[in-house]
LODO-700763 format. One record per residue (C-alpha): chain; residue in three letters; x, y, z negated. Coordinates in Angstrom, 1 decimal, always signed. Last residue first. Layout:
N
+-------+------+--------+--------+--------+
! vomar ! nuza !     xx !     yy !     zz !
+-------+------+--------+--------+--------+
!     A !  Ala !      X !      Y !      Z !
...
+-------+------+--------+--------+--------+
// end
This chain:
375
+-------+------+--------+--------+--------+
! vomar ! nuza !     xx !     yy !     zz !
+-------+------+--------+--------+--------+
!     A !  Ala !   +9.3 !  +23.1 !  -87.9 !
!     A !  Ala !  +11.9 !  +22.6 !  -85.1 !
!     A !  Leu !  +12.9 !  +25.9 !  -83.6 !
!     A !  Glu !  +11.3 !  +26.7 !  -80.2 !
!     A !  Pro !  +13.0 !  +26.1 !  -76.8 !
!     A !  Ala !  +13.1 !  +28.7 !  -74.1 !
!     A !  Ala !  +11.6 !  +27.4 !  -70.9 !
!     A !  Gln !  +12.7 !  +26.1 !  -67.5 !
!     A !  Arg !  +16.4 !  +25.5 !  -67.8 !
!     A !  Arg !  +18.9 !  +26.2 !  -65.1 !
!     A !  Phe !  +21.4 !  +23.1 !  -64.6 !
!     A !  Ala !  +24.6 !  +23.8 !  -66.4 !
!     A !  Arg !  +28.0 !  +23.3 !  -64.7 !
!     A !  Gly !  +30.1 !  +20.6 !  -66.4 !
!     A !  Glu !  +31.6 !  +19.1 !  -63.2 !
!     A !  Ala !  +29.4 !  +15.9 !  -63.7 !
!     A !  Asp !  +26.4 !  +18.0 !  -64.0 !
!     A !  Phe !  +24.9 !  +19.6 !  -67.0 !
!     A !  Leu !  +21.6 !  +19.4 !  -68.7 !
!     A !  Tyr !  +20.0 !  +21.3 !  -71.7 !
!     A !  Leu !  +17.2 !  +20.3 !  -73.9 !
!     A !  Ala !  +14.7 !  +22.5 !  -75.6 !
!     A !  Glu !  +11.9 !  +22.3 !  -73.2 !
!     A !  Ala !  +11.8 !  +18.6 !  -73.3 !
!     A !  Pro !  +11.6 !  +18.7 !  -77.1 !
!     A !  Phe !  +13.9 !  +15.9 !  -78.6 !
!     A !  Gln !  +11.9 !  +13.9 !  -81.1 !
!     A !  Leu !  +13.6 !  +11.9 !  -83.7 !
!     A !  Asp !  +12.1 !   +8.7 !  -85.2 !
!     A !  Leu !  +14.1 !   +8.1 !  -88.4 !
!     A !  Ala !  +15.3 !   +5.0 !  -90.3 !
!     A !  Thr !  +16.8 !   +5.8 !  -93.7 !
!     A !  Gly !  +20.2 !   +4.2 !  -94.2 !
!     A !  Ala !  +22.1 !   +7.1 !  -95.9 !
!     A !  Arg !  +19.3 !   +9.0 !  -97.7 !
!     A !  Leu !  +16.5 !  +11.5 !  -96.7 !
!     A !  Arg !  +13.8 !  +11.8 !  -99.2 !
!     A !  Asp !  +14.4 !  +15.4 !  -99.9 !
!     A !  Cys !  +14.2 !  +16.0 !  -96.2 !
!     A !  Gly !  +10.3 !  +15.6 !  -96.3 !
!     A !  Asn !  +10.0 !  +19.2 !  -94.7 !
!     A !  Arg !  +12.3 !  +20.7 !  -97.5 !
!     A !  Gly !  +13.2 !  +23.9 !  -95.8 !
!     A !  Glu !  +15.0 !  +23.8 !  -92.4 !
!     A !  Phe !  +16.1 !  +20.6 !  -90.7 !
!     A !  Gln !  +19.5 !  +20.4 !  -88.8 !
!     A !  Cys !  +20.3 !  +17.1 !  -87.0 !
!     A !  Thr !  +24.0 !  +16.2 !  -86.0 !
!     A !  Leu !  +24.0 !  +13.0 !  -83.7 !
!     A !  Pro !  +26.7 !  +10.8 !  -84.9 !
!     A !  Glu !  +30.3 !  +11.1 !  -83.2 !
!     A !  Glu !  +31.9 !   +8.8 !  -80.5 !
!     A !  Leu !  +28.5 !   +8.4 !  -78.8 !
!     A !  Gly !  +27.7 !   +5.7 !  -76.6 !
!     A !  Pro !  +25.0 !   +3.9 !  -78.7 !
!     A !  Tyr !  +23.5 !   +6.5 !  -81.5 !
!     A !  Pro !  +24.4 !   +7.5 !  -84.9 !
!     A !  Cys !  +22.7 !   +9.8 !  -87.2 !
!     A !  Tyr !  +23.9 !  +12.7 !  -89.1 !
!     A !  Ala !  +21.3 !  +14.4 !  -91.2 !
!     A !  Phe !  +21.8 !  +18.2 !  -92.2 !
!     A !  Thr !  +19.4 !  +19.7 !  -94.7 !
!     A !  Thr !  +18.8 !  +23.4 !  -94.8 !
!     A !  Gly !  +17.2 !  +25.4 !  -97.7 !
!     A !  Gly !  +19.0 !  +23.7 ! -100.3 !
!     A !  Leu !  +22.4 !  +22.7 !  -98.8 !
!     A !  Ser !  +21.6 !  +18.9 !  -98.4 !
!     A !  Glu !  +24.3 !  +17.0 !  -96.4 !
!     A !  Val !  +23.1 !  +13.5 !  -95.3 !
!     A !  Phe !  +25.2 !  +10.7 !  -93.9 !
!     A !  Ala !  +24.6 !   +7.7 !  -91.6 !
!     A !  Val !  +20.9 !   +8.1 !  -91.1 !
!     A !  Thr !  +19.4 !   +5.4 !  -89.0 !
!     A !  Ser !  +18.2 !   +5.9 !  -85.4 !
!     A !  Gln !  +15.2 !   +6.0 !  -83.0 !
!     A !  Leu !  +15.0 !   +8.6 !  -80.3 !
!     A !  Leu !  +11.7 !   +9.9 !  -79.2 !
!     A !  Asn !  +11.5 !  +11.9 !  -75.9 !
!     A !  Gly !   +7.9 !  +11.4 !  -75.5 !
!     A !  Glu !   +5.0 !  +12.5 !  -77.6 !
!     A !  Gly !   +3.2 !   +9.0 !  -77.4 !
!     A !  Ser !   +4.6 !   +7.6 !  -80.5 !
!     A !  Lys !   +5.1 !  +10.4 !  -83.2 !
!     A !  Gly !   +8.4 !  +12.4 !  -84.0 !
!     A !  Asn !   +9.3 !  +12.2 !  -87.7 !
!     A !  Leu !  +11.9 !  +15.0 !  -87.5 !
!     A !  Arg !  +12.3 !  +17.3 !  -84.6 !
!     A !  Ile !  +15.7 !  +18.0 !  -83.2 !
!     A !  His !  +15.7 !  +21.9 !  -82.1 !
!     A !  Glu !  +18.1 !  +22.9 !  -85.1 !
!     A !  Pro !  +20.9 !  +20.3 !  -84.1 !
!     A !  Arg !  +21.0 !  +21.7 !  -80.5 !
!     A !  Val !  +20.3 !  +19.4 !  -77.8 !
!     A !  Gly !  +22.6 !  +18.5 !  -74.7 !
!     A !  Leu !  +22.4 !  +15.9 !  -72.0 !
!     A !  Thr !  +25.4 !  +15.2 !  -69.9 !
!     A !  Val !  +25.0 !  +14.1 !  -66.3 !
!     A !  Lys !  +26.5 !  +11.4 !  -64.0 !
!     A !  Asp !  +24.6 !  +11.5 !  -60.6 !
!     A !  Gly !  +22.3 !   +8.4 !  -60.0 !
!     A !  Val !  +19.5 !  +10.4 !  -58.6 !
!     A !  Arg !  +20.9 !  +13.4 !  -56.9 !
!     A !  Gly !  +21.5 !  +16.9 !  -58.1 !
!     A !  Arg !  +21.0 !  +20.2 !  -56.6 !
!     A !  Ser !  +17.1 !  +20.0 !  -57.5 !
!     A !  Ala !  +17.9 !  +19.7 !  -61.4 !
!     A !  Asp !  +15.9 !  +22.7 !  -62.3 !
!     A !  Val !  +15.4 !  +21.9 !  -66.1 !
!     A !  Leu !  +12.8 !  +20.8 !  -68.2 !
!     A !  Ala !  +14.4 !  +17.6 !  -69.7 !
!     A !  Leu !  +12.8 !  +14.2 !  -70.0 !
!     A !  Met !  +14.7 !  +11.5 !  -71.8 !
!     A !  Thr !  +15.2 !   +8.0 !  -70.8 !
!     A !  Leu !  +16.6 !   +5.6 !  -73.4 !
!     A !  Gly !  +19.4 !   +2.8 !  -72.3 !
!     A !  Gly !  +22.0 !   +3.6 !  -74.8 !
!     A !  Ala !  +24.1 !   +5.4 !  -72.1 !
!     A !  Leu !  +21.1 !   +7.8 !  -71.7 !
!     A !  Arg !  +18.8 !   +7.8 !  -68.6 !
!     A !  Val !  +18.0 !  +11.2 !  -67.7 !
!     A !  Glu !  +14.6 !  +12.4 !  -66.1 !
!     A !  Ala !  +14.5 !  +15.8 !  -64.8 !
!     A !  Arg !  +11.9 !  +18.5 !  -64.4 !
!     A !  Gly !  +11.4 !  +21.8 !  -62.7 !
!     A !  Ser !  +10.2 !  +20.3 !  -59.5 !
!     A !  Ser !  +10.9 !  +16.6 !  -59.6 !
!     A !  Ile !  +14.2 !  +14.6 !  -60.1 !
!     A !  Ala !  +14.3 !  +11.0 !  -61.6 !
!     A !  Ala !  +17.1 !   +8.8 !  -63.2 !
!     A !  Leu !  +20.0 !  +11.3 !  -63.5 !
!     A !  Glu !  +22.7 !   +9.8 !  -65.4 !
!     A !  Gly !  +23.9 !   +9.5 !  -69.1 !
!     A !  Thr !  +26.3 !  +11.3 !  -71.5 !
!     A !  Leu !  +24.9 !  +12.7 !  -74.7 !
!     A !  Leu !  +26.1 !  +16.0 !  -76.0 !
!     A !  Asn !  +24.9 !  +17.3 !  -79.4 !
!     A !  Met !  +25.4 !  +21.3 !  -79.6 !
!     A !  Lys !  +27.9 !  +22.6 !  -82.3 !
!     A !  Pro !  +26.7 !  +23.3 !  -85.9 !
!     A !  Ser !  +27.2 !  +26.2 !  -85.4 !
!     A !  Gly !  +26.6 !  +27.5 !  -82.0 !
!     A !  Ile !  +28.9 !  +28.7 !  -79.2 !
!     A !  Phe !  +31.9 !  +26.3 !  -78.3 !
!     A !  Gly !  +29.9 !  +23.2 !  -77.1 !
!     A !  Ala !  +27.7 !  +25.1 !  -74.6 !
!     A !  Val !  +30.6 !  +27.4 !  -73.6 !
!     A !  Phe !  +32.6 !  +24.4 !  -72.7 !
!     A !  Leu !  +29.8 !  +22.3 !  -71.1 !
!     A !  Asn !  +29.0 !  +25.1 !  -68.8 !
!     A !  Asp !  +26.9 !  +28.4 !  -68.0 !
!     A !  Pro !  +25.3 !  +28.7 !  -71.6 !
!     A !  His !  +21.8 !  +29.8 !  -71.4 !
!     A !  Glu !  +20.4 !  +30.1 !  -75.0 !
!     A !  Tyr !  +23.6 !  +30.6 !  -77.1 !
!     A !  Leu !  +25.5 !  +32.6 !  -74.3 !
!     A !  Glu !  +22.4 !  +34.9 !  -73.8 !
!     A !  Leu !  +21.8 !  +35.3 !  -77.4 !
!     A !  Pro !  +25.2 !  +36.3 !  -78.1 !
!     A !  Thr !  +25.2 !  +38.9 !  -75.2 !
!     A !  Gly !  +27.3 !  +37.8 !  -72.1 !
!     A !  Val !  +30.3 !  +36.8 !  -70.5 !
!     A !  Gln !  +31.4 !  +33.3 !  -69.6 !
!     A !  Glu !  +34.2 !  +30.8 !  -68.9 !
!     A !  Ile !  +36.9 !  +33.6 !  -68.5 !
!     A !  Arg !  +40.3 !  +32.1 !  -67.7 !
!     A !  Gly !  +43.5 !  +31.8 !  -69.6 !
!     A !  Ala !  +43.0 !  +28.1 !  -70.7 !
!     A !  Ser !  +39.5 !  +29.0 !  -72.0 !
!     A !  Leu !  +37.8 !  +32.2 !  -72.9 !
!     A !  Val !  +34.4 !  +33.2 !  -73.7 !
!     A !  Val !  +33.8 !  +36.9 !  -73.6 !
!     A !  Ile !  +31.0 !  +38.1 !  -75.8 !
!     A !  Arg !  +28.8 !  +41.0 !  -75.6 !
!     A !  Asp !  +27.2 !  +43.7 !  -78.0 !
!     A !  Ala !  +29.5 !  +41.5 !  -80.5 !
!     A !  Leu !  +29.4 !  +41.4 !  -84.3 !
!     A !  Thr !  +27.3 !  +38.6 !  -85.5 !
!     A !  Met !  +27.8 !  +36.2 !  -82.7 !
!     A !  Ala !  +31.7 !  +36.8 !  -82.6 !
!     A !  Glu !  +32.1 !  +36.2 !  -86.3 !
!     A !  Val !  +30.1 !  +33.0 !  -86.0 !
!     A !  Gln !  +32.7 !  +32.0 !  -83.0 !
!     A !  Asp !  +35.6 !  +32.4 !  -85.2 !
!     A !  His !  +38.5 !  +32.2 !  -82.9 !
!     A !  Thr !  +38.6 !  +36.0 !  -83.2 !
!     A !  Val !  +39.6 !  +38.9 !  -81.0 !
!     A !  Tyr !  +37.9 !  +42.5 !  -81.1 !
!     A !  Val !  +37.6 !  +45.1 !  -78.5 !
!     A !  Met !  +35.9 !  +48.2 !  -79.8 !
!     A !  Thr !  +34.8 !  +51.3 !  -77.6 !
!     A !  Thr !  +33.8 !  +54.0 !  -80.1 !
!     A !  Lys !  +30.5 !  +54.9 !  -81.6 !
!     A !  Leu !  +32.1 !  +55.8 !  -85.0 !
!     A !  Asp !  +29.3 !  +55.3 !  -87.3 !
!     A !  Glu !  +27.6 !  +52.1 !  -85.6 !
!     A !  His !  +31.2 !  +50.7 !  -84.9 !
!     A !  Leu !  +32.0 !  +51.1 !  -88.6 !
!     A !  Lys !  +28.7 !  +49.7 !  -89.8 !
!     A !  Ala !  +29.4 !  +46.3 !  -87.8 !
!     A !  Phe !  +33.0 !  +46.3 !  -89.0 !
!     A !  Glu !  +31.8 !  +46.7 !  -92.6 !
!     A !  Tyr !  +29.2 !  +44.0 !  -92.3 !
!     A !  Arg !  +31.8 !  +41.7 !  -90.9 !
!     A !  Met !  +33.8 !  +42.5 !  -93.9 !
!     A !  Arg !  +31.3 !  +41.3 !  -96.3 !
!     A !  Val !  +31.2 !  +37.7 !  -94.6 !
!     A !  Arg !  +34.9 !  +37.8 !  -94.4 !
!     A !  Leu !  +35.2 !  +38.6 !  -98.2 !
!     A !  Ala !  +33.0 !  +35.5 !  -98.8 !
!     A !  Ala !  +35.0 !  +33.1 !  -96.8 !
!     A !  Asp !  +38.5 !  +34.2 !  -98.1 !
!     A !  Leu !  +40.6 !  +36.9 !  -96.2 !
!     A !  Asn !  +43.8 !  +36.3 !  -93.9 !
!     A !  Ser !  +41.5 !  +35.6 !  -90.6 !
!     A !  Leu !  +39.6 !  +38.8 !  -91.0 !
!     A !  Pro !  +41.6 !  +41.1 !  -88.6 !
!     A !  Glu !  +41.8 !  +38.4 !  -85.8 !
!     A !  Asp !  +43.4 !  +41.0 !  -83.4 !
!     A !  Phe !  +41.5 !  +44.3 !  -83.4 !
!     A !  Leu !  +41.8 !  +46.9 !  -80.8 !
!     A !  Phe !  +40.1 !  +50.3 !  -81.1 !
!     A !  Val !  +39.7 !  +52.4 !  -77.8 !
!     A !  Glu !  +39.3 !  +56.0 !  -77.1 !
!     A !  Pro !  +41.7 !  +56.7 !  -80.4 !
!     A !  Lys !  +41.0 !  +59.2 !  -83.1 !
!     A !  Arg !  +44.6 !  +58.6 !  -84.7 !
!     A !  Val !  +42.9 !  +58.6 !  -88.3 !
!     A !  Ile !  +40.9 !  +55.7 !  -87.3 !
!     A !  Ala !  +43.9 !  +53.3 !  -87.0 !
!     A !  Arg !  +45.4 !  +54.1 !  -90.3 !
!     A !  Gly !  +41.9 !  +53.7 !  -91.5 !
!     A !  Ile !  +41.7 !  +50.3 !  -90.1 !
!     A !  Ala !  +44.9 !  +49.1 !  -92.0 !
!     A !  Val !  +43.6 !  +50.9 !  -95.1 !
!     A !  Arg !  +40.3 !  +48.8 !  -94.8 !
!     A !  Gln !  +42.6 !  +45.6 !  -94.5 !
!     A !  Arg !  +44.2 !  +46.5 !  -97.6 !
!     A !  Gln !  +40.8 !  +46.9 !  -99.2 !
!     A !  Gly !  +39.8 !  +43.5 !  -98.0 !
!     A !  Gly !  +42.9 !  +41.8 !  -99.3 !
!     A !  Ser !  +42.5 !  +43.3 ! -102.8 !
!     A !  Leu !  +44.5 !  +46.2 ! -103.9 !
!     A !  Asp !  +47.1 !  +47.1 ! -106.4 !
!     A !  Lys !  +50.2 !  +45.7 ! -104.3 !
!     A !  Pro !  +48.9 !  +48.2 ! -101.5 !
!     A !  Lys !  +49.8 !  +51.4 ! -103.8 !
!     A !  Arg !  +47.0 !  +53.4 ! -105.3 !
!     A !  Asp !  +46.7 !  +57.2 ! -105.0 !
!     A !  Leu !  +44.1 !  +57.0 ! -102.0 !
!     A !  Leu !  +42.0 !  +54.5 ! -104.0 !
!     A !  His !  +38.8 !  +56.6 ! -104.9 !
!     A !  Glu !  +38.5 !  +57.5 ! -101.1 !
!     A !  Ile !  +38.3 !  +53.8 ! -100.3 !
!     A !  His !  +34.7 !  +53.8 !  -98.9 !
!     A !  Leu !  +35.7 !  +53.2 !  -95.2 !
!     A !  Ile !  +34.1 !  +56.1 !  -93.9 !
!     A !  Lys !  +35.1 !  +58.2 !  -96.9 !
!     A !  Ala !  +38.8 !  +57.0 !  -96.4 !
!     A !  Ala !  +38.7 !  +57.9 !  -92.6 !
!     A !  Asn !  +37.4 !  +61.5 !  -93.7 !
!     A !  Arg !  +39.9 !  +61.8 !  -96.4 !
!     A !  Val !  +42.8 !  +60.8 !  -93.6 !
!     A !  Ala !  +41.6 !  +63.2 !  -91.0 !
!     A !  Gly !  +41.2 !  +66.1 !  -93.3 !
!     A !  Asp !  +44.5 !  +65.8 !  -94.8 !
!     A !  Ile !  +46.4 !  +65.3 !  -91.6 !
!     A !  Glu !  +44.7 !  +68.4 !  -90.2 !
!     A !  Asn !  +45.6 !  +70.4 !  -93.1 !
!     A !  Lys !  +49.2 !  +69.0 !  -92.9 !
!     A !  Pro !  +49.6 !  +70.2 !  -89.0 !
!     A !  Val !  +50.3 !  +67.3 !  -86.9 !
!     A !  Lys !  +54.1 !  +66.4 !  -86.6 !
!     A !  Ala !  +53.6 !  +63.2 !  -84.7 !
!     A !  Leu !  +55.6 !  +61.5 !  -87.4 !
!     A !  Lys !  +53.3 !  +63.0 !  -89.9 !
!     A !  Leu !  +50.3 !  +61.6 !  -88.0 !
!     A !  Gly !  +51.7 !  +58.2 !  -88.1 !
!     A !  Phe !  +52.4 !  +58.2 !  -91.9 !
!     A !  Ala !  +48.9 !  +59.8 !  -93.1 !
!     A !  Met !  +47.4 !  +56.3 !  -93.5 !
!     A !  Asn !  +50.3 !  +54.9 !  -95.5 !
!     A !  Asp !  +50.7 !  +58.2 !  -97.2 !
!     A !  Tyr !  +47.0 !  +58.3 !  -98.6 !
!     A !  Leu !  +47.2 !  +54.6 !  -99.5 !
!     A !  Asn !  +50.3 !  +54.8 ! -101.7 !
!     A !  Met !  +53.6 !  +54.3 ! -100.1 !
!     A !  His !  +56.5 !  +51.8 ! -101.4 !
!     A !  Pro !  +54.7 !  +48.8 ! -100.1 !
!     A !  Tyr !  +54.5 !  +50.3 !  -96.4 !
!     A !  Leu !  +51.3 !  +48.5 !  -94.9 !
!     A !  Ala !  +51.7 !  +45.7 !  -92.3 !
!     A !  Tyr !  +48.0 !  +44.4 !  -92.6 !
!     A !  Ser !  +48.7 !  +41.2 !  -90.8 !
!     A !  Gln !  +46.0 !  +40.0 !  -88.5 !
!     A !  Phe !  +46.5 !  +43.3 !  -86.7 !
!     A !  Val !  +44.7 !  +46.5 !  -86.1 !
!     A !  Met !  +45.3 !  +48.3 !  -82.7 !
!     A !  Ala !  +44.8 !  +51.9 !  -81.8 !
!     A !  Ile !  +44.2 !  +52.9 !  -78.0 !
!     A !  Gly !  +44.7 !  +56.3 !  -76.2 !
!     A !  Arg !  +47.1 !  +54.7 !  -73.7 !
!     A !  Glu !  +50.1 !  +57.1 !  -74.6 !
!     A !  Ala !  +51.5 !  +55.2 !  -77.6 !
!     A !  Pro !  +51.3 !  +51.9 !  -75.8 !
!     A !  Pro !  +53.4 !  +52.9 !  -72.9 !
!     A !  Ile !  +52.0 !  +53.8 !  -69.4 !
!     A !  Asp !  +53.0 !  +51.4 !  -66.3 !
!     A !  Asn !  +49.8 !  +49.3 !  -66.1 !
!     A !  Val !  +47.8 !  +52.3 !  -67.4 !
!     A !  Leu !  +45.4 !  +53.2 !  -64.3 !
!     A !  Val !  +43.0 !  +55.9 !  -65.7 !
!     A !  Gly !  +39.5 !  +55.4 !  -65.4 !
!     A !  Gly !  +38.9 !  +55.7 !  -69.0 !
!     A !  Ile !  +41.3 !  +52.9 !  -69.6 !
!     A !  Arg !  +42.1 !  +51.0 !  -66.3 !
!     A !  Leu !  +44.0 !  +47.8 !  -66.0 !
!     A !  Glu !  +45.1 !  +46.5 !  -62.6 !
!     A !  Gly !  +46.3 !  +43.0 !  -61.3 !
!     A !  Gly !  +49.2 !  +41.0 !  -61.7 !
!     A !  Thr !  +52.3 !  +40.5 !  -64.1 !
!     A !  Ile !  +50.8 !  +42.7 !  -66.9 !
!     A !  Glu !  +53.6 !  +43.5 !  -69.6 !
!     A !  Glu !  +52.6 !  +42.6 !  -73.1 !
!     A !  Leu !  +52.2 !  +45.3 !  -75.9 !
!     A !  Gly !  +50.6 !  +47.5 !  -73.7 !
!     A !  Ala !  +47.5 !  +47.5 !  -75.8 !
!     A !  Ile !  +45.3 !  +46.1 !  -73.0 !
!     A !  Thr !  +47.8 !  +43.5 !  -72.3 !
!     A !  Arg !  +47.9 !  +42.7 !  -76.2 !
!     A !  Leu !  +44.2 !  +42.0 !  -75.9 !
!     A !  Leu !  +44.8 !  +39.5 !  -73.2 !
!     A !  Thr !  +47.6 !  +37.8 !  -75.1 !
!     A !  Ser !  +45.2 !  +37.6 !  -78.1 !
!     A !  Lys !  +42.6 !  +35.9 !  -76.0 !
!     A !  Gly !  +44.8 !  +33.6 !  -74.1 !
!     A !  Cys !  +43.1 !  +30.3 !  -74.8 !
!     A !  Gly !  +45.9 !  +29.2 !  -77.3 !
!     A !  Ser !  +43.8 !  +28.7 !  -80.3 !
!     A !  Pro !  +40.0 !  +27.8 !  -79.2 !
!     A !  Gly !  +38.0 !  +30.8 !  -77.6 !
!     A !  Val !  +36.6 !  +34.3 !  -78.6 !
!     A !  Phe !  +37.1 !  +37.9 !  -77.1 !
!     A !  Val !  +34.6 !  +40.2 !  -78.7 !
!     A !  Met !  +33.3 !  +43.3 !  -77.0 !
!     A !  Phe !  +31.8 !  +46.2 !  -79.1 !
!     A !  Glu !  +30.8 !  +48.8 !  -76.5 !
!     A !  Gly !  +31.2 !  +52.6 !  -76.6 !
!     A !  Asp !  +32.3 !  +52.9 !  -73.0 !
!     A !  Arg !  +31.6 !  +49.6 !  -71.4 !
!     A !  Ile !  +34.2 !  +46.7 !  -70.9 !
!     A !  Asp !  +34.3 !  +45.5 !  -67.3 !
!     A !  Leu !  +36.4 !  +42.3 !  -66.8 !
!     A !  Asp !  +37.9 !  +40.6 !  -64.1 !
!     A !  Ile !  +40.9 !  +38.3 !  -65.6 !
!     A !  Gly !  +43.2 !  +36.9 !  -62.5 !
!     A !  His !  +44.7 !  +33.7 !  -64.4 !
!     A !  Leu !  +46.1 !  +34.6 !  -67.7 !
!     A !  Ile !  +48.9 !  +32.5 !  -69.3 !
!     A !  Lys !  +50.9 !  +31.4 !  -66.3 !
!     A !  Thr !  +54.1 !  +29.5 !  -67.1 !
!     A !  Glu !  +56.6 !  +29.9 !  -64.0 !
!     A !  Gly !  +58.4 !  +32.7 !  -65.7 !
!     A !  Tyr !  +56.2 !  +34.0 !  -68.5 !
!     A !  Ala !  +52.9 !  +34.8 !  -66.6 !
!     A !  Lys !  +50.2 !  +37.4 !  -67.2 !
!     A !  Ala !  +47.3 !  +38.1 !  -64.9 !
!     A !  Val !  +45.0 !  +40.9 !  -64.4 !
!     A !  Gly !  +42.7 !  +40.6 !  -61.3 !
!     A !  Thr !  +40.9 !  +43.8 !  -62.3 !
!     A !  Leu !  +40.4 !  +44.9 !  -65.9 !
!     A !  Lys !  +38.4 !  +47.8 !  -66.6 !
!     A !  Val !  +38.0 !  +49.4 !  -70.1 !
!     A !  Asp !  +35.6 !  +52.2 !  -71.0 !
!     A !  Ala !  +36.4 !  +55.3 !  -72.7 !
!     A !  Met !  +35.5 !  +56.9 !  -76.0 !
+-------+------+--------+--------+--------+
// end
């Protein structure tokens, strides 16, 4: 196992800068996930660690060794790509053993390594089959097994589940988590799917336009996003964002006048702001409470435009002045949700402790309390 340390790592193609001075410490044995929208630089960052992209600035160390000029084969890493890249004419055993044979590893060691990897991945009964006889999930296991037999210090995964169907991706997430638990090896995993990131990672790196927006545990990013980008990216469904201005500021409290004229109280430290400043108020769909009562505060009246009923969960989409998209409200259980229809008038409560607030530059004001899920 080994840690990975990036100091001011930059990547450019001519005058076009892709990575802008990345500083990051990946701990020994950690499962780190890079996440972000398409084109944010996450795969390029992974490829620089692998040595498949030349670093144009900064330092990269693996296990304390400077590897800027060390070729990929000598970095102690193994990479699994989105494409399985299996040899179609070879059975699974030979696909997994091929790299070791090229390295002239003794046959008994190759056999032990292949069979051990197959046992870990539950494919020992498939070793005589060829790739065309396998499902997508089984082929991905073989690609992972080919990496395991090399006994790398660091595993690198570049969107390994994106070619699989939705049900199989859920199953494979469990397989990756179990693999990390069994091997206890440093793993760096790239995905555009933030649900994958939230369920797999010890820590997540959120990237945007070649820069790190925030690094933290899944819960830290979810409950305490540093900025609007992270707040809008982490969470499914995404956070509702309403524009407004600061109407009043006091100790640990801020009143926000929304574009529609309604005033909301948020339990945040807005002391660095000023009355009249433009702000954005955020509330997650699951924190909105149904059938708020007069006198409770932070009530927003709307009319349901569309309902999605998923059995245990109901999503109601409710328009509000100044919003391009309707508010997304998530209600668990029945809770009267079976009566929701398009055109139903609702009184929605936004608990003050559940609200997020961001300044005109998108920086988060510190929240004073953790929210509770709506009943």
